[in-house]
mmJSON file of the N, C-alpha and C atoms, coordinates in Angstrom:
{"data_MODEL":{"atom_site":{
"group_PDB":["ATOM","ATOM","ATOM","ATOM","ATOM","ATOM","ATOM","ATOM","ATOM","ATOM","ATOM","ATOM","ATOM","ATOM","ATOM","ATOM","ATOM","ATOM","ATOM","ATOM","ATOM","ATOM","ATOM","ATOM","ATOM","ATOM","ATOM","ATOM","ATOM","ATOM","ATOM","ATOM","ATOM","ATOM","ATOM","ATOM","ATOM","ATOM","ATOM","ATOM","ATOM","ATOM","ATOM","ATOM","ATOM","ATOM","ATOM","ATOM","ATOM","ATOM","ATOM","ATOM","ATOM","ATOM","ATOM","ATOM","ATOM","ATOM","ATOM","ATOM","ATOM","ATOM","ATOM","ATOM","ATOM","ATOM","ATOM","ATOM","ATOM","ATOM","ATOM","ATOM","ATOM","ATOM","ATOM","ATOM","ATOM","ATOM","ATOM","ATOM","ATOM","ATOM","ATOM","ATOM","ATOM","ATOM","ATOM","ATOM","ATOM","ATOM","ATOM","ATOM","ATOM","ATOM","ATOM","ATOM","ATOM","ATOM","ATOM","ATOM","ATOM","ATOM","ATOM","ATOM","ATOM","ATOM","ATOM","ATOM","ATOM","ATOM","ATOM","ATOM","ATOM","ATOM","ATOM","ATOM","ATOM","ATOM","ATOM","ATOM","ATOM","ATOM","ATOM","ATOM","ATOM","ATOM","ATOM","ATOM","ATOM","ATOM","ATOM","ATOM","ATOM","ATOM","ATOM","ATOM","ATOM","ATOM","ATOM","ATOM","ATOM","ATOM","ATOM","ATOM","ATOM","ATOM","ATOM","ATOM","ATOM","ATOM","ATOM","ATOM","ATOM","ATOM","ATOM","ATOM","ATOM","ATOM","ATOM","ATOM","ATOM","ATOM","ATOM","ATOM","ATOM","ATOM","ATOM","ATOM","ATOM","ATOM","ATOM","ATOM","ATOM","ATOM","ATOM","ATOM","ATOM","ATOM","ATOM","ATOM","ATOM","ATOM","ATOM","ATOM","ATOM","ATOM","ATOM","ATOM","ATOM","ATOM","ATOM","ATOM","ATOM","ATOM","ATOM","ATOM","ATOM","ATOM","ATOM","ATOM","ATOM","ATOM","ATOM","ATOM","ATOM","ATOM","ATOM","ATOM","ATOM","ATOM","ATOM","ATOM","ATOM","ATOM","ATOM","ATOM","ATOM","ATOM","ATOM","ATOM","ATOM","ATOM"],
"id":[1,2,3,4,5,6,7,8,9,10,11,12,13,14,15,16,17,18,19,20,21,22,23,24,25,26,27,28,29,30,31,32,33,34,35,36,37,38,39,40,41,42,43,44,45,46,47,48,49,50,51,52,53,54,55,56,57,58,59,60,61,62,63,64,65,66,67,68,69,70,71,72,73,74,75,76,77,78,79,80,81,82,83,84,85,86,87,88,89,90,91,92,93,94,95,96,97,98,99,100,101,102,103,104,105,106,107,108,109,110,111,112,113,114,115,116,117,118,119,120,121,122,123,124,125,126,127,128,129,130,131,132,133,134,135,136,137,138,139,140,141,142,143,144,145,146,147,148,149,150,151,152,153,154,155,156,157,158,159,160,161,162,163,164,165,166,167,168,169,170,171,172,173,174,175,176,177,178,179,180,181,182,183,184,185,186,187,188,189,190,191,192,193,194,195,196,197,198,199,200,201,202,203,204,205,206,207,208,209,210,211,212,213,214,215,216,217,218,219,220,221,222],
"type_symbol":["N","C","C","N","C","C","N","C","C","N","C","C","N","C","C","N","C","C","N","C","C","N","C","C","N","C","C","N","C","C","N","C","C","N","C","C","N","C","C","N","C","C","N","C","C","N","C","C","N","C","C","N","C","C","N","C","C","N","C","C","N","C","C","N","C","C","N","C","C","N","C","C","N","C","C","N","C","C","N","C","C","N","C","C","N","C","C","N","C","C","N","C","C","N","C","C","N","C","C","N","C","C","N","C","C","N","C","C","N","C","C","N","C","C","N","C","C","N","C","C","N","C","C","N","C","C","N","C","C","N","C","C","N","C","C","N","C","C","N","C","C","N","C","C","N","C","C","N","C","C","N","C","C","N","C","C","N","C","C","N","C","C","N","C","C","N","C","C","N","C","C","N","C","C","N","C","C","N","C","C","N","C","C","N","C","C","N","C","C","N","C","C","N","C","C","N","C","C","N","C","C","N","C","C","N","C","C","N","C","C","N","C","C","N","C","C","N","C","C","N","C","C"],
"label_atom_id":["N","CA","C","N","CA","C","N","CA","C","N","CA","C","N","CA","C","N","CA","C","N","CA","C","N","CA","C","N","CA","C","N","CA","C","N","CA","C","N","CA","C","N","CA","C","N","CA","C","N","CA","C","N","CA","C","N","CA","C","N","CA","C","N","CA","C","N","CA","C","N","CA","C","N","CA","C","N","CA","C","N","CA","C","N","CA","C","N","CA","C","N","CA","C","N","CA","C","N","CA","C","N","CA","C","N","CA","C","N","CA","C","N","CA","C","N","CA","C","N","CA","C","N","CA","C","N","CA","C","N","CA","C","N","CA","C","N","CA","C","N","CA","C","N","CA","C","N","CA","C","N","CA","C","N","CA","C","N","CA","C","N","CA","C","N","CA","C","N","CA","C","N","CA","C","N","CA","C","N","CA","C","N","CA","C","N","CA","C","N","CA","C","N","CA","C","N","CA","C","N","CA","C","N","CA","C","N","CA","C","N","CA","C","N","CA","C","N","CA","C","N","CA","C","N","CA","C","N","CA","C","N","CA","C","N","CA","C","N","CA","C","N","CA","C","N","CA","C","N","CA","C","N","CA","C","N","CA","C"],
"label_alt_id":[null,null,null,null,null,null,null,null,null,null,null,null,null,null,null,null,null,null,null,null,null,null,null,null,null,null,null,null,null,null,null,null,null,null,null,null,null,null,null,null,null,null,null,null,null,null,null,null,null,null,null,null,null,null,null,null,null,null,null,null,null,null,null,null,null,null,null,null,null,null,null,null,null,null,null,null,null,null,null,null,null,null,null,null,null,null,null,null,null,null,null,null,null,null,null,null,null,null,null,null,null,null,null,null,null,null,null,null,null,null,null,null,null,null,null,null,null,null,null,null,null,null,null,null,null,null,null,null,null,null,null,null,null,null,null,null,null,null,null,null,null,null,null,null,null,null,null,null,null,null,null,null,null,null,null,null,null,null,null,null,null,null,null,null,null,null,null,null,null,null,null,null,null,null,null,null,null,null,null,null,null,null,null,null,null,null,null,null,null,null,null,null,null,null,null,null,null,null,null,null,null,null,null,null,null,null,null,null,null,null,null,null,null,null,null,null,null,null,null,null,null,null],
"label_comp_id":["UNK","UNK","UNK","UNK","UNK","UNK","UNK","UNK","UNK","UNK","UNK","UNK","UNK","UNK","UNK","UNK","UNK","UNK","UNK","UNK","UNK","UNK","UNK","UNK","UNK","UNK","UNK","UNK","UNK","UNK","UNK","UNK","UNK","UNK","UNK","UNK","UNK","UNK","UNK","UNK","UNK","UNK","UNK","UNK","UNK","UNK","UNK","UNK","UNK","UNK","UNK","UNK","UNK","UNK","UNK","UNK","UNK","UNK","UNK","UNK","UNK","UNK","UNK","UNK","UNK","UNK","UNK","UNK","UNK","UNK","UNK","UNK","UNK","UNK","UNK","UNK","UNK","UNK","UNK","UNK","UNK","UNK","UNK","UNK","UNK","UNK","UNK","UNK","UNK","UNK","UNK","UNK","UNK","UNK","UNK","UNK","UNK","UNK","UNK","UNK","UNK","UNK","UNK","UNK","UNK","UNK","UNK","UNK","UNK","UNK","UNK","UNK","UNK","UNK","UNK","UNK","UNK","UNK","UNK","UNK","UNK","UNK","UNK","UNK","UNK","UNK","UNK","UNK","UNK","UNK","UNK","UNK","UNK","UNK","UNK","UNK","UNK","UNK","UNK","UNK","UNK","UNK","UNK","UNK","UNK","UNK","UNK","UNK","UNK","UNK","UNK","UNK","UNK","UNK","UNK","UNK","UNK","UNK","UNK","UNK","UNK","UNK","UNK","UNK","UNK","UNK","UNK","UNK","UNK","UNK","UNK","UNK","UNK","UNK","UNK","UNK","UNK","UNK","UNK","UNK","UNK","UNK","UNK","UNK","UNK","UNK","UNK","UNK","UNK","UNK","UNK","UNK","UNK","UNK","UNK","UNK","UNK","UNK","UNK","UNK","UNK","UNK","UNK","UNK","UNK","UNK","UNK","UNK","UNK","UNK","UNK","UNK","UNK","UNK","UNK","UNK","UNK","UNK","UNK","UNK","UNK","UNK"],
"label_asym_id":["A","A","A","A","A","A","A","A","A","A","A","A","A","A","A","A","A","A","A","A","A","A","A","A","A","A","A","A","A","A","A","A","A","A","A","A","A","A","A","A","A","A","A","A","A","A","A","A","A","A","A","A","A","A","A","A","A","A","A","A","A","A","A","A","A","A","A","A","A","A","A","A","A","A","A","A","A","A","A","A","A","A","A","A","A","A","A","A","A","A","A","A","A","A","A","A","A","A","A","A","A","A","A","A","A","A","A","A","A","A","A","A","A","A","A","A","A","A","A","A","A","A","A","A","A","A","A","A","A","A","A","A","A","A","A","A","A","A","A","A","A","A","A","A","A","A","A","A","A","A","A","A","A","A","A","A","A","A","A","A","A","A","A","A","A","A","A","A","A","A","A","A","A","A","A","A","A","A","A","A","A","A","A","A","A","A","A","A","A","A","A","A","A","A","A","A","A","A","A","A","A","A","A","A","A","A","A","A","A","A","A","A","A","A","A","A","A","A","A","A","A","A"],
"label_entity_id":["1","1","1","1","1","1","1","1","1","1","1","1","1","1","1","1","1","1","1","1","1","1","1","1","1","1","1","1","1","1","1","1","1","1","1","1","1","1","1","1","1","1","1","1","1","1","1","1","1","1","1","1","1","1","1","1","1","1","1","1","1","1","1","1","1","1","1","1","1","1","1","1","1","1","1","1","1","1","1","1","1","1","1","1","1","1","1","1","1","1","1","1","1","1","1","1","1","1","1","1","1","1","1","1","1","1","1","1","1","1","1","1","1","1","1","1","1","1","1","1","1","1","1","1","1","1","1","1","1","1","1","1","1","1","1","1","1","1","1","1","1","1","1","1","1","1","1","1","1","1","1","1","1","1","1","1","1","1","1","1","1","1","1","1","1","1","1","1","1","1","1","1","1","1","1","1","1","1","1","1","1","1","1","1","1","1","1","1","1","1","1","1","1","1","1","1","1","1","1","1","1","1","1","1","1","1","1","1","1","1","1","1","1","1","1","1","1","1","1","1","1","1"],
"label_seq_id":[1,1,1,2,2,2,3,3,3,4,4,4,5,5,5,6,6,6,7,7,7,8,8,8,9,9,9,10,10,10,11,11,11,12,12,12,13,13,13,14,14,14,15,15,15,16,16,16,17,17,17,18,18,18,19,19,19,20,20,20,21,21,21,22,22,22,23,23,23,24,24,24,25,25,25,26,26,26,27,27,27,28,28,28,29,29,29,30,30,30,31,31,31,32,32,32,33,33,33,34,34,34,35,35,35,36,36,36,37,37,37,38,38,38,39,39,39,40,40,40,41,41,41,42,42,42,43,43,43,44,44,44,45,45,45,46,46,46,47,47,47,48,48,48,49,49,49,50,50,50,51,51,51,52,52,52,53,53,53,54,54,54,55,55,55,56,56,56,57,57,57,58,58,58,59,59,59,60,60,60,61,61,61,62,62,62,63,63,63,64,64,64,65,65,65,66,66,66,67,67,67,68,68,68,69,69,69,70,70,70,71,71,71,72,72,72,73,73,73,74,74,74],
"pdbx_PDB_ins_code":[null,null,null,null,null,null,null,null,null,null,null,null,null,null,null,null,null,null,null,null,null,null,null,null,null,null,null,null,null,null,null,null,null,null,null,null,null,null,null,null,null,null,null,null,null,null,null,null,null,null,null,null,null,null,null,null,null,null,null,null,null,null,null,null,null,null,null,null,null,null,null,null,null,null,null,null,null,null,null,null,null,null,null,null,null,null,null,null,null,null,null,null,null,null,null,null,null,null,null,null,null,null,null,null,null,null,null,null,null,null,null,null,null,null,null,null,null,null,null,null,null,null,null,null,null,null,null,null,null,null,null,null,null,null,null,null,null,null,null,null,null,null,null,null,null,null,null,null,null,null,null,null,null,null,null,null,null,null,null,null,null,null,null,null,null,null,null,null,null,null,null,null,null,null,null,null,null,null,null,null,null,null,null,null,null,null,null,null,null,null,null,null,null,null,null,null,null,null,null,null,null,null,null,null,null,null,null,null,null,null,null,null,null,null,null,null,null,null,null,null,null,null],
"Cartn_x":[18.374,17.688,17.083,17.432,16.882,15.502,14.907,13.443,13.269,12.468,12.307,11.861,12.627,12.21,10.835,10.033,8.578,8.817,8.179,7.821,7.082,7.113,6.382,5.918,4.913,4.183,5.288,5.56,6.225,4.985,4.956,3.989,3.716,5.17,4.861,4.291,4.84,3.968,2.511,1.945,0.4,0.005,0.352,-0.148,-0.476,0.28,-0.251,-1.433,-1.982,-3.224,-3.908,-4.792,-6.031,-6.889,-7.135,-8.024,-7.311,-5.87,-5.215,-5.457,-5.23,-5.051,-6.53,-7.598,-9.051,-9.14,-8.423,-8.67,-8.006,-7.033,-6.162,-6.859,-7.567,-7.913,-9.267,-10.038,-11.08,-10.692,-9.771,-9.504,-8.628,-8.259,-7.154,-8.245,-7.647,-8.245,-7.898,-6.934,-6.485,-7.238,-7.551,-8.69,-10.04,-10.164,-11.655,-11.729,-10.979,-10.983,-11.234,-10.982,-10.959,-12.313,-12.462,-14.055,-14.228,-15.552,-15.844,-16.949,-17.105,-18.169,-18.475,-19.419,-19.474,-19.213,-18.788,-18.828,-19.277,-20.162,-20.835,-20.626,-20.687,-20.171,-21.304,-21.442,-22.321,-23.076,-24.279,-24.989,-25.135,-25.094,-24.989,-23.841,-23.145,-22.029,-22.849,-22.271,-22.62,-22.172,-21.192,-20.771,-21.421,-22.069,-22.802,-21.279,-21.827,-20.585,-21.078,-20.103,-20.413,-19.683,-20.266,-19.242,-19.636,-19.001,-18.805,-18.98,-19.482,-20.09,-18.839,-17.717,-16.227,-16.0,-16.209,-15.741,-16.692,-17.9,-18.746,-18.376,-18.362,-17.786,-16.082,-15.534,-14.051,-14.653,-15.44,-15.493,-16.115,-17.115,-17.767,-16.675,-15.673,-14.897,-13.975,-13.778,-12.865,-13.64,-15.116,-15.543,-15.885,-15.966,-16.391,-15.003,-13.968,-12.444,-12.33,-12.423,-12.473,-13.431,-14.147,-15.334,-15.324,-14.543,-14.062,-12.831,-11.614,-10.803,-11.454,-12.365,-12.565,-13.47,-14.064,-14.671,-13.391,-12.244,-11.371,-10.525,-10.476,-9.753,-10.408,-11.788,-12.786,-12.611],
"Cartn_y":[-37.847,-39.103,-39.506,-40.618,-40.651,-41.214,-40.663,-41.174,-42.096,-43.25,-44.306,-44.215,-44.612,-44.226,-44.928,-44.107,-44.522,-45.764,-46.748,-47.931,-48.165,-48.125,-48.296,-49.678,-50.225,-51.434,-51.907,-53.221,-53.659,-53.965,-53.329,-53.765,-55.197,-55.822,-57.043,-58.051,-57.954,-58.508,-57.999,-57.182,-56.66,-57.553,-57.646,-58.779,-59.919,-60.656,-61.825,-62.059,-60.752,-60.958,-59.676,-59.993,-59.13,-58.525,-59.099,-58.486,-57.081,-57.205,-56.104,-55.039,-55.356,-54.371,-53.801,-54.334,-53.738,-52.874,-53.342,-52.273,-51.374,-51.505,-49.795,-48.933,-49.423,-48.585,-47.662,-48.882,-48.122,-47.456,-47.189,-46.339,-45.148,-45.068,-44.289,-42.931,-41.75,-40.224,-39.943,-40.155,-39.763,-40.316,-41.561,-42.251,-41.771,-41.622,-41.097,-39.609,-38.746,-37.347,-37.301,-38.704,-38.517,-38.219,-37.55,-37.689,-38.634,-39.364,-40.77,-40.366,-41.152,-41.417,-42.905,-43.274,-44.662,-44.282,-45.263,-45.175,-46.847,-46.362,-47.772,-48.001,-49.07,-49.094,-48.923,-48.655,-47.782,-49.054,-48.956,-50.213,-50.02,-48.653,-49.065,-47.205,-47.811,-46.838,-45.443,-44.631,-43.178,-42.771,-43.4,-43.347,-44.226,-44.146,-45.038,-45.805,-47.186,-47.522,-47.606,-46.97,-46.754,-47.85,-48.655,-49.886,-49.21,-49.38,-49.169,-50.596,-50.486,-51.712,-52.379,-51.751,-52.543,-53.342,-52.683,-53.38,-54.861,-54.445,-55.865,-56.59,-56.393,-57.31,-58.181,-57.458,-57.902,-58.976,-58.482,-59.344,-60.984,-60.784,-62.057,-62.69,-62.131,-62.904,-63.968,-62.948,-64.143,-64.999,-64.893,-65.754,-67.048,-66.668,-67.7,-68.573,-67.724,-68.185,-69.528,-68.911,-70.02,-71.119,-70.862,-71.985,-72.852,-72.588,-73.328,-74.419,-73.275,-74.207,-75.346,-74.962,-76.109,-77.256,-77.105,-77.906,-79.034,-78.073,-78.983,-79.908,-79.171,-79.934,-81.094,-81.291,-82.207,-83.344],
"Cartn_z":[78.641,78.077,77.324,76.382,74.996,74.852,74.103,73.903,73.013,72.999,72.402,71.142,70.122,68.769,68.571,67.681,67.29,66.159,66.849,65.935,64.89,64.03,62.727,62.239,62.022,61.719,60.515,60.501,59.217,58.43,57.103,56.063,55.537,55.193,55.146,56.333,57.395,58.327,58.552,58.405,57.971,57.318,56.246,55.169,55.524,56.419,56.828,57.876,58.133,58.85,58.457,57.6,56.879,57.954,59.052,60.117,60.672,60.85,61.329,60.328,59.158,57.978,58.062,58.022,57.87,59.318,60.046,61.398,61.59,61.075,60.553,59.776,58.769,57.795,58.342,59.056,59.53,60.56,61.201,62.237,61.789,60.313,59.638,59.679,59.862,60.139,58.402,57.85,56.691,55.39,55.77,54.994,54.992,56.221,56.833,55.927,56.107,55.305,53.949,53.034,51.421,51.391,49.995,49.593,48.832,49.089,48.382,47.688,46.448,45.582,45.195,44.643,44.461,42.552,42.255,40.479,40.088,39.574,38.988,37.186,36.605,35.047,34.373,33.488,32.82,31.755,31.819,31.557,30.052,29.57,27.877,27.581,26.254,26.076,25.867,26.213,25.82,24.045,23.967,22.566,21.827,20.562,20.23,19.066,18.668,18.029,16.68,15.683,14.489,13.76,13.114,11.893,10.733,9.791,8.399,7.71,6.452,5.674,5.364,5.101,4.872,6.101,7.341,8.387,8.799,8.541,8.316,7.334,6.47,5.197,5.428,5.893,6.472,7.494,8.437,9.573,8.963,7.951,7.338,6.682,6.288,5.421,6.061,7.52,8.339,8.85,9.172,10.037,9.035,7.651,6.455,6.293,6.219,6.425,7.391,8.606,9.75,9.872,8.964,9.199,7.744,7.082,5.913,6.634,7.325,7.612,8.597,9.295,10.296,9.687,8.398,7.609,6.902,6.241,5.987,6.922,7.865,9.164,9.885,9.396,10.178,9.438],
"occupancy":[1.0,1.0,1.0,1.0,1.0,1.0,1.0,1.0,1.0,1.0,1.0,1.0,1.0,1.0,1.0,1.0,1.0,1.0,1.0,1.0,1.0,1.0,1.0,1.0,1.0,1.0,1.0,1.0,1.0,1.0,1.0,1.0,1.0,1.0,1.0,1.0,1.0,1.0,1.0,1.0,1.0,1.0,1.0,1.0,1.0,1.0,1.0,1.0,1.0,1.0,1.0,1.0,1.0,1.0,1.0,1.0,1.0,1.0,1.0,1.0,1.0,1.0,1.0,1.0,1.0,1.0,1.0,1.0,1.0,1.0,1.0,1.0,1.0,1.0,1.0,1.0,1.0,1.0,1.0,1.0,1.0,1.0,1.0,1.0,1.0,1.0,1.0,1.0,1.0,1.0,1.0,1.0,1.0,1.0,1.0,1.0,1.0,1.0,1.0,1.0,1.0,1.0,1.0,1.0,1.0,1.0,1.0,1.0,1.0,1.0,1.0,1.0,1.0,1.0,1.0,1.0,1.0,1.0,1.0,1.0,1.0,1.0,1.0,1.0,1.0,1.0,1.0,1.0,1.0,1.0,1.0,1.0,1.0,1.0,1.0,1.0,1.0,1.0,1.0,1.0,1.0,1.0,1.0,1.0,1.0,1.0,1.0,1.0,1.0,1.0,1.0,1.0,1.0,1.0,1.0,1.0,1.0,1.0,1.0,1.0,1.0,1.0,1.0,1.0,1.0,1.0,1.0,1.0,1.0,1.0,1.0,1.0,1.0,1.0,1.0,1.0,1.0,1.0,1.0,1.0,1.0,1.0,1.0,1.0,1.0,1.0,1.0,1.0,1.0,1.0,1.0,1.0,1.0,1.0,1.0,1.0,1.0,1.0,1.0,1.0,1.0,1.0,1.0,1.0,1.0,1.0,1.0,1.0,1.0,1.0,1.0,1.0,1.0,1.0,1.0,1.0,1.0,1.0,1.0,1.0,1.0,1.0],
"B_iso_or_equiv":[0.0,0.0,0.0,0.0,0.0,0.0,0.0,0.0,0.0,0.0,0.0,0.0,0.0,0.0,0.0,0.0,0.0,0.0,0.0,0.0,0.0,0.0,0.0,0.0,0.0,0.0,0.0,0.0,0.0,0.0,0.0,0.0,0.0,0.0,0.0,0.0,0.0,0.0,0.0,0.0,0.0,0.0,0.0,0.0,0.0,0.0,0.0,0.0,0.0,0.0,0.0,0.0,0.0,0.0,0.0,0.0,0.0,0.0,0.0,0.0,0.0,0.0,0.0,0.0,0.0,0.0,0.0,0.0,0.0,0.0,0.0,0.0,0.0,0.0,0.0,0.0,0.0,0.0,0.0,0.0,0.0,0.0,0.0,0.0,0.0,0.0,0.0,0.0,0.0,0.0,0.0,0.0,0.0,0.0,0.0,0.0,0.0,0.0,0.0,0.0,0.0,0.0,0.0,0.0,0.0,0.0,0.0,0.0,0.0,0.0,0.0,0.0,0.0,0.0,0.0,0.0,0.0,0.0,0.0,0.0,0.0,0.0,0.0,0.0,0.0,0.0,0.0,0.0,0.0,0.0,0.0,0.0,0.0,0.0,0.0,0.0,0.0,0.0,0.0,0.0,0.0,0.0,0.0,0.0,0.0,0.0,0.0,0.0,0.0,0.0,0.0,0.0,0.0,0.0,0.0,0.0,0.0,0.0,0.0,0.0,0.0,0.0,0.0,0.0,0.0,0.0,0.0,0.0,0.0,0.0,0.0,0.0,0.0,0.0,0.0,0.0,0.0,0.0,0.0,0.0,0.0,0.0,0.0,0.0,0.0,0.0,0.0,0.0,0.0,0.0,0.0,0.0,0.0,0.0,0.0,0.0,0.0,0.0,0.0,0.0,0.0,0.0,0.0,0.0,0.0,0.0,0.0,0.0,0.0,0.0,0.0,0.0,0.0,0.0,0.0,0.0,0.0,0.0,0.0,0.0,0.0,0.0],
"pdbx_formal_charge":[null,null,null,null,null,null,null,null,null,null,null,null,null,null,null,null,null,null,null,null,null,null,null,null,null,null,null,null,null,null,null,null,null,null,null,null,null,null,null,null,null,null,null,null,null,null,null,null,null,null,null,null,null,null,null,null,null,null,null,null,null,null,null,null,null,null,null,null,null,null,null,null,null,null,null,null,null,null,null,null,null,null,null,null,null,null,null,null,null,null,null,null,null,null,null,null,null,null,null,null,null,null,null,null,null,null,null,null,null,null,null,null,null,null,null,null,null,null,null,null,null,null,null,null,null,null,null,null,null,null,null,null,null,null,null,null,null,null,null,null,null,null,null,null,null,null,null,null,null,null,null,null,null,null,null,null,null,null,null,null,null,null,null,null,null,null,null,null,null,null,null,null,null,null,null,null,null,null,null,null,null,null,null,null,null,null,null,null,null,null,null,null,null,null,null,null,null,null,null,null,null,null,null,null,null,null,null,null,null,null,null,null,null,null,null,null,null,null,null,null,null,null],
"auth_seq_id":[1,1,1,2,2,2,3,3,3,4,4,4,5,5,5,6,6,6,7,7,7,8,8,8,9,9,9,10,10,10,11,11,11,12,12,12,13,13,13,14,14,14,15,15,15,16,16,16,17,17,17,18,18,18,19,19,19,20,20,20,21,21,21,22,22,22,23,23,23,24,24,24,25,25,25,26,26,26,27,27,27,28,28,28,29,29,29,30,30,30,31,31,31,32,32,32,33,33,33,34,34,34,35,35,35,36,36,36,37,37,37,38,38,38,39,39,39,40,40,40,41,41,41,42,42,42,43,43,43,44,44,44,45,45,45,46,46,46,47,47,47,48,48,48,49,49,49,50,50,50,51,51,51,52,52,52,53,53,53,54,54,54,55,55,55,56,56,56,57,57,57,58,58,58,59,59,59,60,60,60,61,61,61,62,62,62,63,63,63,64,64,64,65,65,65,66,66,66,67,67,67,68,68,68,69,69,69,70,70,70,71,71,71,72,72,72,73,73,73,74,74,74],
"auth_comp_id":["UNK","UNK","UNK","UNK","UNK","UNK","UNK","UNK","UNK","UNK","UNK","UNK","UNK","UNK","UNK","UNK","UNK","UNK","UNK","UNK","UNK","UNK","UNK","UNK","UNK","UNK","UNK","UNK","UNK","UNK","UNK","UNK","UNK","UNK","UNK","UNK","UNK","UNK","UNK","UNK","UNK","UNK","UNK","UNK","UNK","UNK","UNK","UNK","UNK","UNK","UNK","UNK","UNK","UNK","UNK","UNK","UNK","UNK","UNK","UNK","UNK","UNK","UNK","UNK","UNK","UNK","UNK","UNK","UNK","UNK","UNK","UNK","UNK","UNK","UNK","UNK","UNK","UNK","UNK","UNK","UNK","UNK","UNK","UNK","UNK","UNK","UNK","UNK","UNK","UNK","UNK","UNK","UNK","UNK","UNK","UNK","UNK","UNK","UNK","UNK","UNK","UNK","UNK","UNK","UNK","UNK","UNK","UNK","UNK","UNK","UNK","UNK","UNK","UNK","UNK","UNK","UNK","UNK","UNK","UNK","UNK","UNK","UNK","UNK","UNK","UNK","UNK","UNK","UNK","UNK","UNK","UNK","UNK","UNK","UNK","UNK","UNK","UNK","UNK","UNK","UNK","UNK","UNK","UNK","UNK","UNK","UNK","UNK","UNK","UNK","UNK","UNK","UNK","UNK","UNK","UNK","UNK","UNK","UNK","UNK","UNK","UNK","UNK","UNK","UNK","UNK","UNK","UNK","UNK","UNK","UNK","UNK","UNK","UNK","UNK","UNK","UNK","UNK","UNK","UNK","UNK","UNK","UNK","UNK","UNK","UNK","UNK","UNK","UNK","UNK","UNK","UNK","UNK","UNK","UNK","UNK","UNK","UNK","UNK","UNK","UNK","UNK","UNK","UNK","UNK","UNK","UNK","UNK","UNK","UNK","UNK","UNK","UNK","UNK","UNK","UNK","UNK","UNK","UNK","UNK","UNK","UNK"],
"auth_asym_id":["A","A","A","A","A","A","A","A","A","A","A","A","A","A","A","A","A","A","A","A","A","A","A","A","A","A","A","A","A","A","A","A","A","A","A","A","A","A","A","A","A","A","A","A","A","A","A","A","A","A","A","A","A","A","A","A","A","A","A","A","A","A","A","A","A","A","A","A","A","A","A","A","A","A","A","A","A","A","A","A","A","A","A","A","A","A","A","A","A","A","A","A","A","A","A","A","A","A","A","A","A","A","A","A","A","A","A","A","A","A","A","A","A","A","A","A","A","A","A","A","A","A","A","A","A","A","A","A","A","A","A","A","A","A","A","A","A","A","A","A","A","A","A","A","A","A","A","A","A","A","A","A","A","A","A","A","A","A","A","A","A","A","A","A","A","A","A","A","A","A","A","A","A","A","A","A","A","A","A","A","A","A","A","A","A","A","A","A","A","A","A","A","A","A","A","A","A","A","A","A","A","A","A","A","A","A","A","A","A","A","A","A","A","A","A","A","A","A","A","A","A","A"],
"auth_atom_id":["N","CA","C","N","CA","C","N","CA","C","N","CA","C","N","CA","C","N","CA","C","N","CA","C","N","CA","C","N","CA","C","N","CA","C","N","CA","C","N","CA","C","N","CA","C","N","CA","C","N","CA","C","N","CA","C","N","CA","C","N","CA","C","N","CA","C","N","CA","C","N","CA","C","N","CA","C","N","CA","C","N","CA","C","N","CA","C","N","CA","C","N","CA","C","N","CA","C","N","CA","C","N","CA","C","N","CA","C","N","CA","C","N","CA","C","N","CA","C","N","CA","C","N","CA","C","N","CA","C","N","CA","C","N","CA","C","N","CA","C","N","CA","C","N","CA","C","N","CA","C","N","CA","C","N","CA","C","N","CA","C","N","CA","C","N","CA","C","N","CA","C","N","CA","C","N","CA","C","N","CA","C","N","CA","C","N","CA","C","N","CA","C","N","CA","C","N","CA","C","N","CA","C","N","CA","C","N","CA","C","N","CA","C","N","CA","C","N","CA","C","N","CA","C","N","CA","C","N","CA","C","N","CA","C","N","CA","C","N","CA","C","N","CA","C","N","CA","C","N","CA","C","N","CA","C","N","CA","C"],
"pdbx_PDB_model_num":[1,1,1,1,1,1,1,1,1,1,1,1,1,1,1,1,1,1,1,1,1,1,1,1,1,1,1,1,1,1,1,1,1,1,1,1,1,1,1,1,1,1,1,1,1,1,1,1,1,1,1,1,1,1,1,1,1,1,1,1,1,1,1,1,1,1,1,1,1,1,1,1,1,1,1,1,1,1,1,1,1,1,1,1,1,1,1,1,1,1,1,1,1,1,1,1,1,1,1,1,1,1,1,1,1,1,1,1,1,1,1,1,1,1,1,1,1,1,1,1,1,1,1,1,1,1,1,1,1,1,1,1,1,1,1,1,1,1,1,1,1,1,1,1,1,1,1,1,1,1,1,1,1,1,1,1,1,1,1,1,1,1,1,1,1,1,1,1,1,1,1,1,1,1,1,1,1,1,1,1,1,1,1,1,1,1,1,1,1,1,1,1,1,1,1,1,1,1,1,1,1,1,1,1,1,1,1,1,1,1,1,1,1,1,1,1,1,1,1,1,1,1]
}}}
C-alpha cells in the first residue's frame, strides 16, 4: 500500500496570510536553536573622520558655485 506524500505548504500561499507565517516561525525548532543577539547601531563612529584642508576648501568652492548659480537663475 502506498503511503500518502508529505505535503509541503506553498510559500506563495503563505505570503497571503502573514499570521500563518508568524505562527510557523514561532513553532519552528530550527529557528529556536539559532544563536541570538541584539545588534544596535552605533551612536558614534569608532573611526574618527579625518578631513583634510584640501577637501574642506573643495567643498567650500562647490557650495559657493551652487550659491552663485542660484543667484544668477533667480
